[in-house]
One Martini backbone bead per residue (centre of mass of N, CA, C, O) as a GRO file, in nm:
protein
  120
    1UNK     BB    1  11.070   8.353   0.953
    2UNK     BB    2  10.959   8.648   0.894
    3UNK     BB    3  10.784   8.669   0.577
    4UNK     BB    4  10.813   8.362   0.522
    5UNK     BB    5  10.783   8.059   0.322
    6UNK     BB    6  10.808   7.720   0.431
    7UNK     BB    7  10.861   7.443   0.209
    8UNK     BB    8  10.805   7.099   0.149
    9UNK     BB    9  10.962   6.934  -0.137
   10UNK     BB   10  10.933   6.675  -0.336
   11UNK     BB   11  11.134   6.472  -0.540
   12UNK     BB   12  11.105   6.305  -0.805
   13UNK     BB   13  11.270   5.994  -0.796
   14UNK     BB   14  11.351   6.068  -0.493
   15UNK     BB   15  11.465   6.079  -0.146
   16UNK     BB   16  11.441   6.386  -0.168
   17UNK     BB   17  11.398   6.688   0.016
   18UNK     BB   18  11.286   7.024  -0.026
   19UNK     BB   19  11.327   7.354   0.071
   20UNK     BB   20  11.107   7.629   0.030
   21UNK     BB   21  11.180   7.978   0.013
   22UNK     BB   22  10.918   8.219   0.029
   23UNK     BB   23  10.999   8.560  -0.068
   24UNK     BB   24  10.869   8.849  -0.094
   25UNK     BB   25  10.886   9.147  -0.269
   26UNK     BB   26  10.837   9.423  -0.123
   27UNK     BB   27  10.473   9.464  -0.162
   28UNK     BB   28  10.436   9.163  -0.134
   29UNK     BB   29  10.192   8.881  -0.119
   30UNK     BB   30  10.122   8.568   0.028
   31UNK     BB   31   9.836   8.366  -0.067
   32UNK     BB   32   9.589   8.156   0.068
   33UNK     BB   33   9.331   8.000  -0.019
   34UNK     BB   34   8.987   8.001   0.050
   35UNK     BB   35   8.749   7.791   0.066
   36UNK     BB   36   8.453   7.740  -0.066
   37UNK     BB   37   8.144   7.670  -0.052
   38UNK     BB   38   7.918   7.412  -0.172
   39UNK     BB   39   7.694   7.606  -0.061
   40UNK     BB   40   7.441   7.795  -0.063
   41UNK     BB   41   7.226   7.992   0.115
   42UNK     BB   42   6.977   7.796   0.004
   43UNK     BB   43   7.119   7.486  -0.021
   44UNK     BB   44   7.275   7.472  -0.286
   45UNK     BB   45   7.472   7.286  -0.478
   46UNK     BB   46   7.798   7.358  -0.607
   47UNK     BB   47   7.974   7.356  -0.871
   48UNK     BB   48   8.285   7.440  -0.980
   49UNK     BB   49   8.172   7.618  -1.226
   50UNK     BB   50   7.989   7.813  -1.020
   51UNK     BB   51   8.221   7.921  -0.885
   52UNK     BB   52   8.393   8.167  -0.764
   53UNK     BB   53   8.651   8.350  -0.742
   54UNK     BB   54   8.859   8.392  -0.505
   55UNK     BB   55   8.881   8.668  -0.231
   56UNK     BB   56   8.995   8.482  -0.001
   57UNK     BB   57   9.264   8.488   0.251
   58UNK     BB   58   9.588   8.385   0.373
   59UNK     BB   59   9.867   8.507   0.506
   60UNK     BB   60  10.209   8.368   0.457
   61UNK     BB   61  10.364   8.627   0.324
   62UNK     BB   62  10.597   8.911   0.343
   63UNK     BB   63  10.737   9.183   0.264
   64UNK     BB   64  10.927   9.478   0.339
   65UNK     BB   65  10.821   9.692   0.141
   66UNK     BB   66  10.789  10.006   0.023
   67UNK     BB   67  10.974  10.223  -0.184
   68UNK     BB   68  11.035  10.536  -0.193
   69UNK     BB   69  11.172  10.798  -0.367
   70UNK     BB   70  11.344  10.888  -0.093
   71UNK     BB   71  11.410  10.574   0.043
   72UNK     BB   72  11.181  10.499   0.212
   73UNK     BB   73  11.011  10.272   0.416
   74UNK     BB   74  10.703  10.108   0.381
   75UNK     BB   75  10.509   9.952   0.573
   76UNK     BB   76  10.310   9.692   0.638
   77UNK     BB   77   9.962   9.619   0.705
   78UNK     BB   78  10.024   9.326   0.677
   79UNK     BB   79  10.026   8.990   0.816
   80UNK     BB   80  10.092   8.699   0.922
   81UNK     BB   81   9.757   8.543   0.931
   82UNK     BB   82   9.584   8.714   0.778
   83UNK     BB   83   9.258   8.787   0.679
   84UNK     BB   84   9.163   8.846   0.337
   85UNK     BB   85   9.063   9.082   0.085
   86UNK     BB   86   9.073   9.068  -0.274
   87UNK     BB   87   9.114   9.116  -0.581
   88UNK     BB   88   8.990   8.916  -0.824
   89UNK     BB   89   9.236   8.971  -1.073
   90UNK     BB   90   9.494   8.933  -0.900
   91UNK     BB   91   9.797   8.837  -0.967
   92UNK     BB   92   9.992   8.532  -0.910
   93UNK     BB   93   9.993   8.200  -0.972
   94UNK     BB   94  10.104   7.933  -0.745
   95UNK     BB   95  10.239   7.593  -0.748
   96UNK     BB   96  10.307   7.408  -0.440
   97UNK     BB   97  10.272   7.095  -0.356
   98UNK     BB   98   9.949   7.130  -0.452
   99UNK     BB   99   9.945   7.430  -0.373
  100UNK     BB  100   9.776   7.738  -0.381
  101UNK     BB  101   9.905   8.056  -0.471
  102UNK     BB  102   9.919   8.417  -0.418
  103UNK     BB  103  10.074   8.698  -0.576
  104UNK     BB  104  10.050   9.022  -0.432
  105UNK     BB  105   9.978   9.336  -0.393
  106UNK     BB  106   9.894   9.545  -0.139
  107UNK     BB  107   9.690   9.720  -0.317
  108UNK     BB  108   9.493   9.450  -0.353
  109UNK     BB  109   9.411   9.494  -0.068
  110UNK     BB  110   9.095   9.561   0.081
  111UNK     BB  111   9.091   9.366   0.351
  112UNK     BB  112   9.062   9.290   0.696
  113UNK     BB  113   8.958   9.003   0.871
  114UNK     BB  114   8.751   9.018   1.164
  115UNK     BB  115   8.646   8.797   1.406
  116UNK     BB  116   8.353   8.855   1.602
  117UNK     BB  117   8.171   8.797   1.850
  118UNK     BB  118   7.861   8.791   1.929
  119UNK     BB  119   7.779   9.069   2.142
  120UNK     BB  120   8.055   9.269   2.139
   0.00000   0.00000   0.00000
């Protein structure tokens, strides 16, 4: 299913596992944080307390898009798998099966990151 995130979540004290289907509504985007490096550019190791809040992530699910006042749907500019940069203090954090996700509005997405080989 495009646009949704399907996660398998074990239920404590039971032999049963449940699949969680996470589908953002409207112009919302589910983002998985990209871990920051443990070393600074100068080679100094950074403790967790010195690391900045992550602003880069990978889109794991997208909503259907924003509905305008006249009823038309505005399609999303981001798609599942895009690597993005987003506003520092935006969205709501959700923890599912030990993984942290962020649900943000598409307007909080600042850029899509495309990595291009050097010399191209």
